Z-matrix of the N, CA and C atoms (Angstrom, degrees):
N
C 1 1.449
C 2 1.527 1 110.44
N 3 1.315 2 117.13 1 -38.89
C 4 1.459 3 120.62 2 -178.41
C 5 1.526 4 110.97 3 -61.85
N 6 1.325 5 117.32 4 -41.17
C 7 1.469 6 121.02 5 179.03
C 8 1.521 7 110.23 6 -63.61
N 9 1.319 8 116.13 7 -44.65
C 10 1.469 9 120.15 8 -179.95
C 11 1.527 10 110.40 9 -62.23
N 12 1.323 11 117.37 10 -44.19
C 13 1.467 12 121.11 11 179.44
C 14 1.523 13 112.15 12 -62.60
N 15 1.324 14 116.79 13 -42.30
C 16 1.463 15 120.40 14 -178.07
C 17 1.526 16 112.21 15 -65.65
N 18 1.332 17 117.23 16 -31.74
C 19 1.456 18 120.71 17 -176.93
C 20 1.532 19 112.87 18 -91.06
N 21 1.310 20 117.98 19 -15.30
C 22 1.459 21 122.60 20 -175.45
C 23 1.533 22 110.52 21 -58.37
N 24 1.308 23 117.06 22 125.27
C 25 1.475 24 125.51 23 -178.68
C 26 1.530 25 113.98 24 66.05
N 27 1.330 26 118.69 25 3.85
C 28 1.457 27 119.81 26 -179.16
C 29 1.518 28 113.11 27 -115.28
N 30 1.308 29 116.26 28 -39.11
C 31 1.463 30 121.94 29 -174.55
C 32 1.521 31 110.04 30 -137.80
N 33 1.309 32 115.86 31 158.80
C 34 1.455 33 120.56 32 172.27
C 35 1.516 34 108.99 33 -80.87
N 36 1.309 35 115.21 34 147.81
C 37 1.457 36 120.78 35 179.01
C 38 1.519 37 108.45 36 -135.00
N 39 1.306 38 116.61 37 129.55
C 40 1.458 39 121.43 38 176.82
C 41 1.520 40 107.57 39 -108.41
N 42 1.310 41 115.30 40 127.37
C 43 1.458 42 121.16 41 179.03
C 44 1.523 43 107.51 42 -121.00
N 45 1.312 44 116.29 43 128.39
C 46 1.463 45 120.51 44 174.92
C 47 1.522 46 108.07 45 -117.94
N 48 1.300 47 114.95 46 145.93
C 49 1.459 48 118.85 47 -178.35
C 50 1.516 49 109.68 48 -160.15
N 51 1.306 50 115.57 49 160.11
C 52 1.456 51 121.48 50 176.50
C 53 1.519 52 111.12 51 -109.68
N 54 1.305 53 116.72 52 -5.88
C 55 1.460 54 122.78 53 -179.05
C 56 1.517 55 109.04 54 -93.93
N 57 1.326 56 116.68 55 131.53
C 58 1.470 57 119.93 56 177.43
C 59 1.520 58 110.08 57 -60.11
N 60 1.307 59 117.34 58 144.38
C 61 1.466 60 121.92 59 -179.52
C 62 1.526 61 110.64 60 -55.90
N 63 1.319 62 117.17 61 -36.87
C 64 1.461 63 120.97 62 -179.01
C 65 1.533 64 111.76 63 -62.67
N 66 1.314 65 117.99 64 -22.70
C 67 1.466 66 122.04 65 -177.43
C 68 1.534 67 112.59 66 -92.92
N 69 1.313 68 118.41 67 -3.36
C 70 1.468 69 120.93 68 -177.11
C 71 1.525 70 112.00 69 -62.45
N 72 1.323 71 117.06 70 -38.05
C 73 1.469 72 119.40 71 -178.78
C 74 1.525 73 111.18 72 -61.43
N 75 1.323 74 116.84 73 -38.98
C 76 1.460 75 120.12 74 178.55
C 77 1.527 76 111.35 75 -72.19
N 78 1.319 77 117.24 76 -30.79
C 79 1.462 78 121.08 77 -177.44
C 80 1.531 79 112.31 78 -76.76
N 81 1.314 80 117.40 79 -27.71
C 82 1.467 81 121.06 80 179.79
C 83 1.521 82 109.38 81 -94.80
N 84 1.303 83 116.07 82 146.41
C 85 1.464 84 120.70 83 -177.66
C 86 1.522 85 112.48 84 -72.52
N 87 1.310 86 117.47 85 -27.30
C 88 1.463 87 121.37 86 -175.86
C 89 1.525 88 109.46 87 -116.69
N 90 1.346 89 118.53 88 105.52
C 91 1.463 90 120.96 89 -178.81
C 92 1.528 91 113.59 90 -60.23
N 93 1.336 92 117.71 91 -31.54
C 94 1.460 93 121.02 92 178.67
C 95 1.523 94 110.38 93 -66.90
N 96 1.316 95 116.50 94 -41.42
C 97 1.465 96 121.22 95 177.00
C 98 1.531 97 110.26 96 -65.59
N 99 1.321 98 116.84 97 -40.61
C 100 1.468 99 120.56 98 177.07
C 101 1.528 100 110.59 99 -59.93
N 102 1.327 101 117.57 100 -42.93
C 103 1.472 102 121.69 101 177.06
C 104 1.521 103 111.12 102 -59.88
N 105 1.323 104 116.43 103 -46.17
C 106 1.466 105 120.79 104 -177.96
C 107 1.524 106 111.15 105 -63.35
N 108 1.314 107 117.12 106 -44.57
C 109 1.465 108 120.92 107 179.82
C 110 1.520 109 110.60 108 -64.91
N 111 1.324 110 117.15 109 -46.51
C 112 1.465 111 120.66 110 -179.76
C 113 1.520 112 111.57 111 -62.72
N 114 1.330 113 117.59 112 -40.80
C 115 1.464 114 120.30 113 178.16
C 116 1.523 115 110.93 114 -57.84
N 117 1.316 116 116.68 115 -44.86
C 118 1.467 117 120.79 116 -178.60
C 119 1.530 118 111.36 117 -69.59
N 120 1.336 119 117.06 118 -40.45
C 121 1.464 120 120.24 119 -177.60
C 122 1.520 121 112.59 120 -72.10
N 123 1.323 122 116.73 121 -40.26
C 124 1.467 123 120.62 122 -172.88
C 125 1.529 124 112.53 123 -81.38
N 126 1.325 125 117.47 124 -28.41
C 127 1.464 126 121.17 125 -179.80
C 128 1.529 127 109.10 126 -64.74
N 129 1.306 128 117.45 127 126.07
C 130 1.471 129 123.94 128 -178.60
C 131 1.530 130 113.54 129 61.47
N 132 1.326 131 117.08 130 26.83
C 133 1.470 132 120.65 131 -177.34
C 134 1.528 133 111.43 132 -96.92
N 135 1.304 134 114.38 133 154.75
C 136 1.452 135 122.33 134 169.28
C 137 1.514 136 106.57 135 -105.22
N 138 1.314 137 116.67 136 125.58
C 139 1.458 138 121.09 137 -178.52
C 140 1.527 139 108.57 138 -103.94
N 141 1.322 140 116.09 139 124.48
C 142 1.462 141 121.93 140 179.23
C 143 1.522 142 107.50 141 -119.20
N 144 1.323 143 116.11 142 117.40
C 145 1.451 144 120.07 143 178.32
C 146 1.523 145 108.75 144 -107.39
N 147 1.301 146 115.47 145 122.19
C 148 1.454 147 120.69 146 177.66
C 149 1.521 148 108.35 147 -86.05
N 150 1.315 149 114.98 148 137.31
C 151 1.454 150 120.12 149 179.11
C 152 1.518 151 109.05 150 -124.23
N 153 1.298 152 114.81 151 159.97
C 154 1.449 153 119.23 152 178.61
C 155 1.508 154 110.92 153 116.18
N 156 1.296 155 114.33 154 -174.49
C 157 1.443 156 121.13 155 -177.26
C 158 1.536 157 110.71 156 -69.84
N 159 1.308 158 115.97 157 142.19
C 160 1.451 159 121.57 158 179.07
C 161 1.521 160 110.12 159 -63.85
N 162 1.319 161 116.16 160 138.72
C 163 1.463 162 121.55 161 178.68
C 164 1.527 163 110.80 162 -103.80
N 165 1.316 164 117.42 163 10.89
C 166 1.445 165 122.75 164 -173.90
C 167 1.525 166 113.01 165 -58.95
N 168 1.312 167 118.33 166 -40.16
C 169 1.452 168 120.90 167 -175.11
C 170 1.520 169 113.54 168 -105.46
N 171 1.311 170 117.04 169 11.02
C 172 1.464 171 121.03 170 178.86
C 173 1.529 172 109.01 171 -81.33
N 174 1.304 173 116.71 172 132.78
C 175 1.477 174 120.03 173 179.06
C 176 1.489 175 110.59 174 -120.55
């Protein structure tokens, strides 16, 4: 949360994840903290969803 707060309105932040946003509350121990982080990240954000076959194991 501290990193998100420090960068809010000052710097760009890129976040990548494999967990759906809807599942973040279950993944974090504190639902209130999850709400605060998501509010800061999602406000004024551009969401880019990649589709297609996973490239994880391609060499």
